[in-house]
C-alpha positions in Angstrom: 2.0 60.6 -1.1 5.5 59.7 -2.3 6.5 61.3 -5.6 8.3 58.1 -6.7 4.9 56.3 -7.2 4.4 58.5 -10.3 7.5 57.4 -12.1 6.3 54.0 -13.3 3.3 55.6 -14.9 5.5 57.1 -17.5 6.9 53.8 -18.8 3.5 52.4 -19.6 3.0 55.0 -22.3 5.0 54.1 -25.4 5.5 55.4 -28.9 2.3 53.7 -30.1 0.4 56.2 -28.1 -0.3 59.7 -29.4 0.1 61.0 -25.9 2.8 61.3 -23.4 2.8 61.5 -19.7 4.9 64.0 -17.7 5.2 65.0 -14.1 2.0 65.4 -12.2 1.3 69.0 -11.1 2.1 69.7 -7.4 -1.5 70.7 -6.7 -2.6 67.1 -7.4 -0.2 65.5 -5.0 -2.3 66.6 -2.0 -5.6 65.5 -3.4 -7.8 63.9 -0.7 -10.2 62.2 -2.9 -8.0 60.4 -5.3 -4.4 59.1 -5.7 -2.2 57.6 -8.3 -2.0 53.8 -8.1 0.5 52.6 -10.6 0.1 49.0 -9.6 -3.6 48.9 -10.4 -2.9 50.9 -13.5 -0.5 48.3 -14.6 -2.5 45.3 -13.7 -6.0 46.4 -14.5 -5.6 49.0 -17.2 -2.5 47.5 -18.7 -1.2 50.7 -20.4 1.3 49.0 -22.5 2.5 48.6 -26.1 -0.8 48.3 -28.0 -2.2 49.1 -31.4 -5.4 51.0 -30.9 -8.3 51.2 -33.2 -7.6 53.8 -35.9 -10.8 55.7 -35.2 -9.6 56.3 -31.6 -6.1 57.2 -32.6 -7.3 59.9 -34.9 -9.4 61.4 -32.1 -8.1 63.8 -29.6 -7.2 62.7 -26.2 -10.3 64.1 -24.5 -12.6 62.2 -26.8 -10.5 59.0 -26.6 -10.3 58.8 -22.9 -13.7 60.1 -22.5 -15.0 57.0 -24.3 -13.2 54.7 -22.0 -13.3 56.2 -18.5 -16.3 57.5 -16.7 -16.6 61.1 -15.6 -15.4 62.4 -12.3 -18.9 61.7 -10.9 -18.3 58.0 -11.3 -15.6 55.6 -10.1 -12.9 56.9 -12.4 -12.1 60.5 -13.3 -9.7 62.1 -15.8 -7.9 65.3 -15.6 -6.1 67.0 -18.5 -3.3 69.5 -18.4 -2.7 71.1 -21.8 0.7 72.2 -23.0 1.7 73.8 -26.3 3.1 70.6 -27.8 1.6 67.5 -26.2 -1.2 66.4 -23.9 -0.4 65.7 -20.4 -2.8 63.0 -19.3 -3.2 61.7 -15.7 -5.6 58.9 -14.7 -6.7 59.3 -11.2 -8.2 56.3 -9.4 -10.3 56.7 -6.3 -8.9 54.8 -3.4 -10.1 51.1 -3.0 -12.3 51.6 -6.0 -10.6 49.9 -8.9 -12.9 48.7 -11.6 -11.5 45.6 -13.3 -14.0 45.7 -16.1 -11.9 48.4 -17.8 -9.4 45.7 -18.8 -11.5 44.7 -21.7 -10.3 47.8 -23.6 -6.6 46.9 -23.1 -5.9 43.2 -23.7 -2.1 42.9 -24.0 0.7 40.7 -23.0 1.8 43.3 -20.5 -1.6 43.1 -18.9 -1.2 39.4 -18.4 2.2 39.8 -16.9 1.1 42.4 -14.4 -2.1 40.5 -13.7 -0.2 37.3 -12.8 2.2 39.3 -10.6 -0.7 40.9 -8.7 -2.5 37.7 -8.2 0.6 36.1 -6.8 0.9 38.9 -4.3 -2.6 38.4 -3.3 -2.3 34.6 -3.0 -1.1 32.3 -0.3 2.6 32.8 -0.9 4.5 34.5 1.8 7.6 35.1 -0.2 7.2 38.3 -2.2 10.6 37.9 -3.8 9.6 34.7 -5.5 8.3 35.3 -9.0 5.7 32.9 -10.4 6.5 31.3 -13.6 10.2 31.7 -13.0 10.8 28.0 -12.5 8.8 27.3 -15.6 12.0 28.0 -17.6 13.6 24.9 -16.1 10.9 22.8 -17.7 12.1 24.1 -21.1 15.8 24.4 -20.4 16.5 21.2 -18.5 15.7 18.7 -21.4 17.9 20.7 -23.8 20.7 20.8 -21.3 20.5 17.0 -20.7 20.3 16.4 -24.5 23.4 18.4 -25.0 25.3 16.6 -22.3 24.3 13.2 -23.7 25.3 14.3 -27.1 28.7 15.3 -25.9 29.1 12.1 -24.1 28.0 10.1 -27.1 30.3 12.1 -29.3 33.2 11.4 -27.0 32.5 7.7 -27.2 34.3 5.5 -29.7 32.2 5.0 -32.8 34.8 2.9 -34.6 33.6 -0.6 -35.4 35.3 -3.3 -33.4 37.0 -6.4 -35.0 39.2 -9.2 -33.8 42.8 -10.1 -34.4 41.8 -13.0 -36.5 39.7 -10.9 -38.8 42.3 -8.2 -38.9 45.0 -10.7 -39.9 43.0 -12.6 -42.5 41.1 -9.8 -44.3 43.3 -6.7 -43.8 47.0 -7.5 -43.0 47.4 -10.5 -45.3 45.8 -8.6 -48.2 48.0 -5.5 -47.8 45.1 -3.2 -47.1 46.5 -1.7 -43.9 48.0 1.7 -44.2 49.1 2.2 -40.6 48.2 1.3 -37.0 47.7 3.7 -34.0 48.0 2.8 -30.4 46.3 5.3 -27.9 47.8 6.2 -24.6 45.7 3.7 -22.8 47.5 0.9 -24.7 44.6 -1.4 -24.5 43.4 -1.2 -28.1 44.7 -0.6 -31.6 43.1 1.5 -34.3 43.4 0.3 -37.9 43.7 2.8 -40.8 43.2 1.3 -44.3 44.3 2.5 -47.7 41.8 4.5 -49.6 39.9 2.2 -51.9 40.7 -0.9 -49.8 38.1 -3.7 -49.9 37.2 -5.4 -46.7 34.3 -7.8 -46.4 33.2 -7.0 -49.9 32.9 -3.3 -49.2 35.2 -0.6 -50.5 36.6 1.9 -48.0 36.2 5.5 -49.1 36.3 7.3 -45.8 39.1 8.5 -43.6 40.2 6.3 -40.7 40.3 4.9 -38.2 38.2 2.2 -39.8 38.5 -0.6 -37.3 39.6 -1.2 -33.7 40.6 -4.3 -31.8 41.6 -4.9 -28.2 45.0 -6.1 -27.0 46.2 -7.6 -23.8 49.5 -5.6 -23.6 51.7 -3.6 -25.8 54.6 -5.9 -25.7 52.6 -8.9 -26.7 51.0 -6.9 -29.5 54.3 -5.8 -30.9 55.7 -9.4 -30.8 52.5 -10.8 -32.4 52.6 -8.1 -35.1 56.2 -8.8 -36.0 55.7 -12.5 -36.1 52.6 -12.2 -38.3 54.3 -9.9 -40.9 57.3 -12.3 -40.9 55.0 -15.2 -41.7 53.6 -13.2 -44.6 57.1 -12.7 -45.9 56.9 -8.9 -45.6 60.3 -7.2 -45.6 61.2 -5.3 -42.4 61.4 -2.0 -44.2 57.8 -2.6 -45.5 56.3 -3.4 -42.1 53.1 -1.6 -41.3 54.0 1.5 -39.4 52.7 1.7 -35.8 52.2 5.1 -34.2 51.7 5.9 -30.6 49.5 8.8 -29.9 48.9 10.7 -26.7 45.2 11.6 -26.4 43.9 13.9 -23.7 41.5 11.2 -22.4 41.9 12.2 -18.8 40.6 15.7 -19.6 37.7 14.3 -21.5 36.9 11.9 -18.6 37.0 14.9 -16.2 34.8 16.9 -18.6 32.3 14.1 -18.9 32.2 13.7 -15.1 31.7 17.4 -14.6 28.9 17.6 -17.1 27.2 14.6 -15.5 27.5 16.2 -12.1 26.1 19.4 -13.5 23.1 17.7 -15.0 22.5 15.8 -11.7 22.8 19.1 -9.9 20.2 20.7 -12.2 17.9 17.8 -11.7 18.4 18.0 -8.0 17.6 21.7 -7.9 14.7 21.3 -10.2 13.1 18.5 -8.1 13.9 19.7 -4.6 15.2 23.3 -4.7 12.1 24.9 -6.1 9.9 23.5 -3.4 12.1 24.7 -0.6 13.1 28.1 -2.0 12.0 30.8 0.2 10.5 28.2 2.5 12.5 26.0 4.8 15.9 27.6 5.0 17.3 25.2 7.5 19.1 22.0 6.7 20.4 20.5 3.5 22.7 22.0 0.9 22.3 25.8 0.2 19.2 25.8 2.4 17.5 23.0 0.6 16.3 19.8 2.4 15.4 17.3 -0.4 14.4 14.6 2.1 11.8 16.8 3.9 8.9 15.0 2.3 10.4 11.6 3.2 11.1 12.1 6.9 7.7 13.7 7.6 5.1 11.4 9.0 1.8 11.4 7.1 -0.9 10.3 9.5 -4.6 10.4 8.9 -5.9 13.1 11.3 -9.5 13.0 12.4 -10.5 16.2 14.1 -13.5 16.5 16.4 -16.8 17.3 14.6 -15.4 16.0 11.3 -18.6 14.3 10.4 -20.5 11.2 11.3 -18.1 8.3 12.0 -18.3 4.9 13.6 -19.6 4.9 17.1 -19.6 2.2 19.8 -23.2 1.4 18.8 -21.8 0.2 15.4 -19.3 -2.1 17.1 -21.2 -5.1 18.2 -19.8 -7.7 20.6 -16.5 -7.3 22.4 -18.2 -5.5 25.3 -15.2 -6.1 27.6 -12.8 -4.4 25.1 -15.2 -1.5 24.7 -15.3 -1.0 28.5 -11.5 -0.8 28.6 -11.1 1.7 25.8 -14.0 3.8 27.2 -11.8 4.6 30.2 -9.3 6.3 27.9 -12.1 8.2 26.2 -13.6 9.3 29.5 -10.2 10.5 30.7 -9.6 12.6 27.6 -13.0 14.2 28.0 -12.7 15.0 31.7 -9.1 14.7 32.9 -9.6 16.9 35.9 -11.8 14.3 37.6 -8.9 11.8 37.5 -6.1 14.3 38.4 -8.0 15.4 41.5 -8.0 11.9 42.8 -4.3 11.5 42.0 -5.0 8.8 39.3 -2.8 8.4 36.3 -4.4 7.1 33.1 -2.6 4.3 31.4 -0.3 5.7 28.6 -1.3 3.1 26.1 -3.2 0.0 25.2 -2.4 -2.8 22.8 -5.3 -4.5 20.9 -4.5 -8.1 20.1 -6.5 -10.8 18.5 -7.0 -12.8 15.3 -7.5 -11.1 12.0 -11.0 -9.7 11.3 -12.1 -9.5 14.9 -12.6 -5.7 14.8 -9.4 -4.2 16.3 -9.2 -1.4 13.7 -13.0 -0.9 13.9 -12.8 -0.4 17.6 -10.0 2.2 17.1 -12.2 4.1 14.6 -15.1 4.1 17.2 -12.7 5.5 19.8 -11.8 8.3 17.3 -15.5 9.3 17.1 -16.4 8.9 20.7 -13.4 10.7 22.2 -14.2 14.1 20.7 -10.4 14.8 20.5 -8.0 14.7 17.6 -7.2 11.2 16.4 -4.0 10.5 14.5 -3.5 7.1 12.9 -0.8 5.5 10.9 0.1 2.0 9.8 3.2 0.3 11.0 4.4 -0.2 7.5 4.3 3.6 6.9 7.4 4.0 9.0 9.4 1.6 6.8 11.3 3.2 4.0 14.2 2.5 1.7 16.3 5.2 3.2 18.0 4.6 6.5 16.9 6.7 9.4 13.6 7.6 7.8 11.6 5.4 10.2 13.0 7.1 13.3 12.5 10.6 11.8 8.8 9.7 11.1 8.3 8.5 14.6 9.7 11.8 16.0 7.6 13.8 13.6 4.4 11.8 14.4 4.8 12.2 18.2 5.7 15.9 17.7 2.5 16.5 15.9 0.6 14.5 18.6 2.0 16.7 21.4 0.9 19.8 19.6 -2.6 18.5 19.3 -2.8 17.2 22.8 -5.1 16.0 24.3 -5.4 13.4 21.5 -5.3 9.7 20.6 -2.4 8.2 18.6 -3.2 4.9 16.9 -0.7 2.6 15.0 -2.2 -0.2 13.1 -0.2 -3.4 12.7 2.5 -2.3 15.1 4.4 -5.5 14.7 5.9 -4.1 11.5 8.1 -1.9 13.7 7.7 -3.5 17.1 9.2 -6.9 16.3 11.5 -8.2 19.0 15.2 -7.2 18.6 17.7 -9.9 17.8 21.0 -10.4 19.5 22.9 -11.2 16.3 22.9 -7.8 14.8 26.2 -8.4 13.0 27.8 -5.2 14.3 25.0 -2.9 13.5 21.3 -2.1 14.1 18.8 -2.6 11.4 16.4 0.1 10.3 13.5 -1.7 12.1 15.5 -1.8 15.3 16.4 1.9 15.2 12.7 2.7 14.5 11.7 0.6 17.5 14.2 2.3 19.7 12.9 5.7 18.7 9.3 4.5 19.4 10.4 3.3 22.9 12.0 6.7 23.7 9.0 8.6 22.5 6.5 6.5 24.5 8.3 6.6 27.8 11.5 8.5 27.6 12.8 11.9 28.7 10.1 13.6 26.7 6.7 13.5 28.3 3.5 12.3 26.5 1.1 14.2 28.7 -2.3 14.2 27.1 -1.4 11.7 24.3 -3.0 8.3 24.6 -1.3 5.6 22.5 -3.3 2.8 20.9 -1.9 0.0 18.7 -3.2 -3.2 17.2 -1.5 -6.4 16.0 -2.2 -10.1 15.2 1.2 -11.2 16.5 1.7 -9.8 19.9 4.0 -12.8 20.7 6.7 -11.5 18.5 6.7 -7.9 19.9 9.6 -6.7 21.9 9.2 -7.0 25.6 10.3 -3.4 26.2 7.3 -2.3 24.2 4.9 -4.3 26.4 6.1 -3.2 29.8 4.0 -0.9 32.0 4.6 2.8 31.2 4.3 2.1 27.4 1.5 -0.3 26.6 0.1 -0.6 30.1 -2.9 -2.7 29.0 -3.2 -5.7 26.8 -6.8 -5.8 25.4 -7.5 -9.2 23.9 -10.2 -9.3 21.2 -11.0 -13.0 20.5 -13.3 -14.6 18.0 -17.0 -13.7 18.8 -19.1 -16.1 20.9 -22.6 -17.1 20.0 -24.2 -14.1 21.6 -21.6 -11.8 20.1 -22.1 -13.3 16.6 -25.8 -12.7 16.9 -25.2 -9.1 17.9 -22.8 -8.6 14.9 -25.3 -10.2 12.5 -28.0 -7.8 13.8 -25.8 -4.8 13.0 -25.1 -5.9 9.5 -28.6 -7.3 8.8 -30.2 -3.9 9.6 -28.5 -2.5 6.4 -30.2 -5.2 4.2 -33.7 -5.3 2.9 -35.0 -8.5 4.6 -38.1 -10.4 3.9 -38.7 -10.9 7.7 -37.5 -9.4 10.9 -33.8 -9.2 11.7 -34.0 -11.4 14.7 -35.5 -14.2 12.6 -32.1 -14.6 10.9 -29.5 -13.4 13.4 -29.9 -16.3 15.9 -29.9 -19.0 13.1 -26.9 -17.5 11.3 -25.0 -17.1 14.5 -25.5 -20.8 15.2 -24.3 -21.7 11.7 -21.1 -19.7 11.9 -19.0 -20.8 14.9 -15.4 -19.7 14.7 -16.2 -16.9 12.2 -14.9 -13.4 12.8 -16.7 -10.2 12.4 -15.2 -9.7 9.0 -16.5 -13.2 7.9 -20.0 -12.3 9.2 -19.9 -9.0 7.2 -18.8 -11.0 4.2 -21.7 -13.4 4.6 -24.3 -10.7 4.8 -22.8 -8.9 1.7 -22.7 -12.2 -0.3 -26.3 -12.8 0.5 -27.3 -9.3 -0.7 -25.2 -9.8 -3.9 -26.9 -13.1 -4.6 -30.3 -11.6 -4.1 -29.4 -8.8 -6.6 -28.2 -11.3 -9.2 -31.4 -13.2 -8.8 -33.4 -10.0 -9.4 -35.1 -10.4 -6.0 -36.6 -7.5 -4.1 -35.6 -8.8 -0.6 -33.0 -11.0 0.9 -34.4 -14.3 2.2 -33.2 -17.6 3.6 -32.0 -19.0 0.3 -29.6 -16.1 -0.2 -28.1 -16.7 3.3 -27.8 -20.4 2.5 -25.8 -19.6 -0.6 -23.7 -17.0 1.3 -22.8 -19.4 4.1 -21.9 -22.2 1.6 -19.8 -19.9 -0.5 -17.8 -18.6 2.5 -17.2 -22.1 3.9 -16.7 -24.2 0.8 -16.6 -21.8 -2.2 -18.8 -21.5 -5.2 -20.2 -24.5 -7.1 -18.2 -25.5 -10.1 -20.9 -25.9 -12.7 -18.5 -26.3 -15.6 -16.4 -29.1 -13.9 -17.8 -32.5 -14.3 -16.5 -35.7 -12.6 -16.3 -39.0 -14.2 -18.7 -41.7 -12.9 -15.9 -43.5 -11.1 -14.9 -40.2 -9.3 -18.5 -39.5 -8.3 -18.8 -43.0 -6.7 -15.5 -42.5 -4.8 -16.5 -39.0 -3.6 -20.0 -40.2 -2.6 -18.8 -43.1 -0.5 -16.1 -40.9 1.0 -18.6 -38.3 2.2 -21.0 -41.0 3.2 -18.3 -42.5 5.4 -17.8 -39.2 7.2 -21.5 -38.8 7.9 -22.0 -42.5 9.0 -19.1 -42.5 11.5 -20.1 -39.1 12.9 -23.7 -40.3 13.2 -22.7 -43.4 15.2 -20.4 -41.7 17.6 -21.3 -39.7 20.7 -18.9 -36.8 20.8 -19.2 -35.5 17.2 -20.7 -32.3 15.8 -24.2 -32.1 14.4 -24.5 -32.7 10.7 -26.0 -29.9 8.6 -25.4 -30.8 5.0 -23.8 -33.5 2.8 -22.8 -32.7 -0.8 -20.8 -34.1 -3.7 -21.0 -30.9 -5.8 -17.5 -29.7 -6.7 -16.5 -26.4 -5.2 -14.0 -23.7 -6.1 -11.8 -24.4 -3.1 -10.6 -27.6 -4.7 -13.0 -29.8 -2.9 -15.0 -32.4 -4.8 -17.4 -32.8 -2.0 -17.9 -31.9 1.6 -19.8 -32.6 4.8 -20.9 -29.5 6.7 -21.1 -29.8 10.5 -21.9 -27.3 13.2 -18.9 -27.1 15.6 -19.6 -26.1 19.2 -18.1 -23.2 21.0 -16.6 -25.4 23.6 -13.1 -24.4 24.8 -12.3 -27.6 26.6 -12.1 -31.1 25.0 -11.6 -34.4 26.7 -9.6 -37.4 25.4 -12.9 -39.1 24.3 -14.1 -36.1 22.4 -10.8 -35.7 20.5 -10.7 -39.4 19.7 -14.3 -39.3 18.3 -13.3 -36.4 16.1 -10.3 -38.3 14.8 -12.5 -41.3 14.0 -15.0 -39.1 12.1 -12.2 -37.5 10.1 -10.9 -41.0 9.1 -14.4 -42.2 8.0 -13.8 -41.2 4.4 -10.5 -43.1 4.1 -12.0 -46.2 5.8 -15.0 -46.2 3.5 -12.8 -46.0 0.4 -10.6 -48.8 1.6 -13.6 -51.1 2.4 -15.7 -50.5 -0.7 -13.0 -50.1 -3.5 -10.1 -52.0 -1.8 -7.8 -49.1 -2.5 -7.4 -45.6 -1.2 -7.1 -42.2 -3.1 -5.6 -38.8 -2.4 -9.0 -37.4 -1.4 -8.2 -38.0 2.3 -5.2 -35.8 2.4 -6.8 -33.0 4.3 -8.4 -35.5 6.7 -5.1 -37.2 7.5 -3.5 -33.8 8.1 -6.1 -32.9 10.7 -5.9 -36.3 12.3 -2.1 -36.1 12.6 -2.3 -32.6 14.1 -4.8 -33.7 16.7 -2.8 -36.7 17.6 0.5 -34.8 18.0 -1.2 -32.2 20.1 -2.6 -34.8 22.5 0.8 -36.4 22.9 3.2 -33.4 22.8 1.2 -30.4 23.9 -1.8 -31.6 25.9 0.0 -34.2 28.0 -2.8 -36.8 27.3 -0.4 -39.8 26.8 0.5 -41.9 29.8 3.9 -43.0 28.5 5.0 -39.5 27.6 3.6 -38.0 30.8 2.2 -34.7 31.8 4.6 -32.6 29.9 3.9 -30.0 27.2 6.1 -28.9 24.3 5.3 -26.6 21.4 4.6 -28.5 18.2 7.5 -28.2 15.8 6.7 -25.9 13.0 7.6 -26.5 9.3 9.4 -23.1 9.3 11.6 -24.3 12.2 12.5 -27.9 11.4 15.8 -27.8 13.3 14.4 -26.3 16.5 14.0 -29.0 19.2 12.8 -28.8 22.8 13.4 -32.5 23.7 15.9 -35.3 23.2 15.9 -37.7 20.3 14.8 -40.6 22.5 11.7 -38.7 23.7 11.0 -37.6 20.1 11.1 -41.2 19.0 8.7 -42.2 21.8 6.3 -39.3 20.9 6.3 -40.4 17.2 5.5 -44.0 18.2 2.6 -43.0 20.5 1.1 -40.8 17.8 1.3 -43.7 15.3 -0.4 -46.0 17.9 -3.2 -43.4 18.5 -3.9 -42.9 14.9 -3.9 -46.7 14.2 -6.4 -47.2 17.1 -8.7 -44.5 15.7 -8.6 -46.1 12.2 -9.4 -49.5 13.6 -12.4 -48.1 15.5 -13.6 -46.3 12.4 -13.2 -49.4 10.3 -15.2 -51.4 12.7 -18.1 -48.9 12.5 -18.0 -49.1 8.7 -18.1 -52.9 8.7 -21.0 -53.0 11.1 -23.1 -50.5 9.1 -22.1 -51.5 5.6 -25.6 -51.6 4.3 -26.4 -48.1 5.6 -23.2 -46.8 4.0 -24.3 -48.2 0.6 -27.8 -46.7 1.0 -26.5 -43.3 2.0 -24.0 -43.2 -0.9 -26.5 -44.2 -3.5 -28.9 -41.5 -2.1 -26.2 -39.0 -2.3 -25.4 -40.0 -5.9 -29.1 -39.5 -6.8 -29.7 -36.1 -5.1 -26.1 -34.8 -4.9 -27.1 -32.7 -1.8 -28.6 -34.2 1.4 -29.9 -32.4 4.5 -30.2 -33.6 8.0 -33.6 -35.0 7.5 -32.5 -36.9 4.3 -29.6 -38.5 6.2 -31.9 -39.4 9.2 -34.3 -41.1 6.8 -31.6 -43.4 5.5 -29.5 -44.0 8.7 -32.4 -44.1 11.1 -32.3 -42.5 14.6 -29.0 -41.4 16.1 -27.8 -43.9 18.8 -26.9 -41.0 21.2 -30.0 -38.9 20.8 -31.2 -36.4 18.2 -28.3 -34.3 16.9 -30.6 -32.0 15.0 -29.5 -28.4 15.4 -31.9 -26.6 17.8 -32.7 -22.9 17.3 -34.9 -20.6 19.3 -38.1 -19.5 17.7 -39.3 -15.9 17.8 -41.7 -16.7 20.7 -38.8 -17.9 22.8 -39.7 -21.6 22.7 -37.1 -24.2 21.7 -37.8 -25.4 18.2 -35.9 -27.9 16.1 -35.3 -27.0 12.5 -32.7 -27.0 9.8 -31.7 -24.1 7.8 -31.4 -26.2 4.7 -34.8 -27.8 5.0 -37.2 -26.3 2.4 
C-alpha cells in the first residue's frame, strides 16, 4: 500500500475537531484485513469542517468514535494510538465494505462536494479530468458579462438629444443662448453647448454640455452657413460663437466595442458548443470543437429486430403484387446464402410510387417488421437544412450507419424532396438540393459498396425524379401502388372493421362499403371507419351500425350538414331543380353511373346540394360514355335555364368538369376526327406559356371543344324539354323531403329506359340481391 494514500486523511481533520491525525504506524501498513481508503472516507464519512454536538466534543475520543463506528467485529473498526499530548486516531475500513449509512452523522458541504465527485467517476463519463458543475459557472457569469458589455456599448453611444438646424437657429442662436460649438473628428455632426441658465423650449438648462447635437453635410458648408446666419443676426465678427474642433479617439472606442462583441460571441459559442465537445470529439472545428456536429448527423428512426409488435403483412390489405415484390427483399436479407450460391444479385433498391394514401409508408413499416433486420427510416425533408452542405453530410452519415448495421433496410419517405430532377440553368453553381442528390447517387451506386443494405423509397411524384436515380443499379424496381380495386377495398375494409364493435358480421358491411367507395384510397377507407365509430360514440350507441356508416360516407364525400345555414325559398327552388336536372338526365341516358342519393341539404364543402352516384371501376371509356357523362353534368345548368329563364353560378363545378372532359377528348385522347389521332398534354395553369403545338392547331382544338360542349348541351336540353313534367315532380318531391333515395326517384320518374340501375350487392349467402344502403 502506497504511503501517499494516507496524506489526504490529515487534511480532513480541522481545528473544529478535538483530535489530530498523524502518520500511521508502520505496523498497520501491512495489514491484510483492512486498508486506508481516503476516497471513501471523504465521500462517505465526510470528515470536514463541522460543528459537533457539544456532548460529543466534551467526551474523549474513544467514547466519541465508539458511538459512531462499530467495533472491529463489524464492518468498521477503530484503532487508537495514544501519545502524551494528543490522540492519534485512524479509521480503518475493510476492503469493498463501505457503509454509506454512516454519512448521516456528518452532513456537511464537503460531503456533498466529494459525493458529487465520486458519483461522477462512477457514472457514464469517460473523461476523468472533467469536473461536474464546472460549466455551471458559465450560467452565472455569462449574463453578467453580456450585461457589462452592453452597458459599455450603451455608455459609449451618444446620449445627447438631437435637434435640427432650424430649431438651433430659431431657439438658440438667435436668442444668444449658445456658448460654443464643437465639431468632432468625424465632421458629420455639431455639438451645442449652452450658457448656464439658458432657456430652450421653456426649460432652463442647468447641466453641463453638450446639450444638443445636429448633423451637417460637410464642414465647409456648415462654416459658411454659420457665418451667414450670424451676419443676418447682426452679430459682430468678434462676438461670433466660437467653434472648436476636437479629436476624439473614436477609432479606439470602435475597436474596443468590436473586441468586446467578439469576446461575448466567443463566450456564447463556447458555452453552447464547447461544453458538449470538451473531452469528447477532439477532431474538427476550432480548438477541438465542432459546433455543427449535431447538424450534420443524420437522425433516422431505427427499428431493431425484436423491438416489439409492429405492422405485419397481414395488416396490409390489398396491393398483393407490391407485397410479393418487397417480400423478395425480405427473403434475401433473411437467407442471402441461397441467392449467392446461385450467383443471383438482389436488386439494390425499390421505389414505391402511387397516389397519396395508398399505403406506401404502411408497406415499408410492414417490411421493417417482417425482415427481422435493422430498419432505418428518414423523411426526404430531413436532409434539407438552412446550412449549405448539411444535406450531403447527413446522407453520408446515414449510409455510414446503415453499412455498420448491415444487413439492413434503409427507407426514405417522400424522396422527391431531395431527388428532384436537376436543372440545366444552375446559374454558375449547384443548389443545396442538387448537392444532396449527387451525394445520394454516389452512396447508392458509387465507389463505396452497399453490400447488405437494401434501399427503399416512396414518392407521389416519380415523374419529377432525376433519371440517374431511377436507373438500374440504384432503384432497380419501380413498384406501383395504385388506388385499390373493388376486391382490395373490401379487404381493406375488413381489416379496419375488425377493430370496431359492429352490430353484425364484418362481411355484412365490407362488400357494401367497398361498392360505395370507388376511387377511395386506403387512407380514405380508414377515415370512413373511424368517422363511423366516432358518430356511434356521439350518439351513445353500443355498436356501429349501418346508419353510422351512411353518415361517415356522406361526410367524407360531401362534408357535414350545415344545420345553422338556411337557404332562402328562392335558393331552395333553384337548388332543387338543379339537382333534379342532374338526376333526370342521368336517368334517361345509357352510359351513366347509378344514382344513390339526391339531397338539397347544405354541406360544409360549400355545396348547397349534391347528387351522389356510384362510379364504376372501369379503366376504359368510349366516346359515347364520355358524351353521356358530359350531358349528365350539364343537366343542372339546362334545368335552371329552362325553368327560371336564367342561369346561376351553381353550375361552376359542373362546367369545369365538362370542359376538362372535352379538352381531353380532343387534345389527349385523339377522339376528334378533325384534329386527328394525336395526343398532347393538357396545358396546366401553372405553365400557361408552355406550348406543344402551333397557334393554328390550338385554334382548331378550341373550336372543336366548343362544338362538342354545345352538342352535349343541346342533347341535355332536349331531354329536359321532353321530360319537363317529371322534372317538376322530382323537384317538388325533393323540396318536400330534402333527401331522396333510389326508390324515391324511381317512384317519381318511373322505370329506367335502359334497365334497372339499382346498385346490386352480394348477400351473405352468395346470391345476388338488389338493395340500397340508404333504404331504411
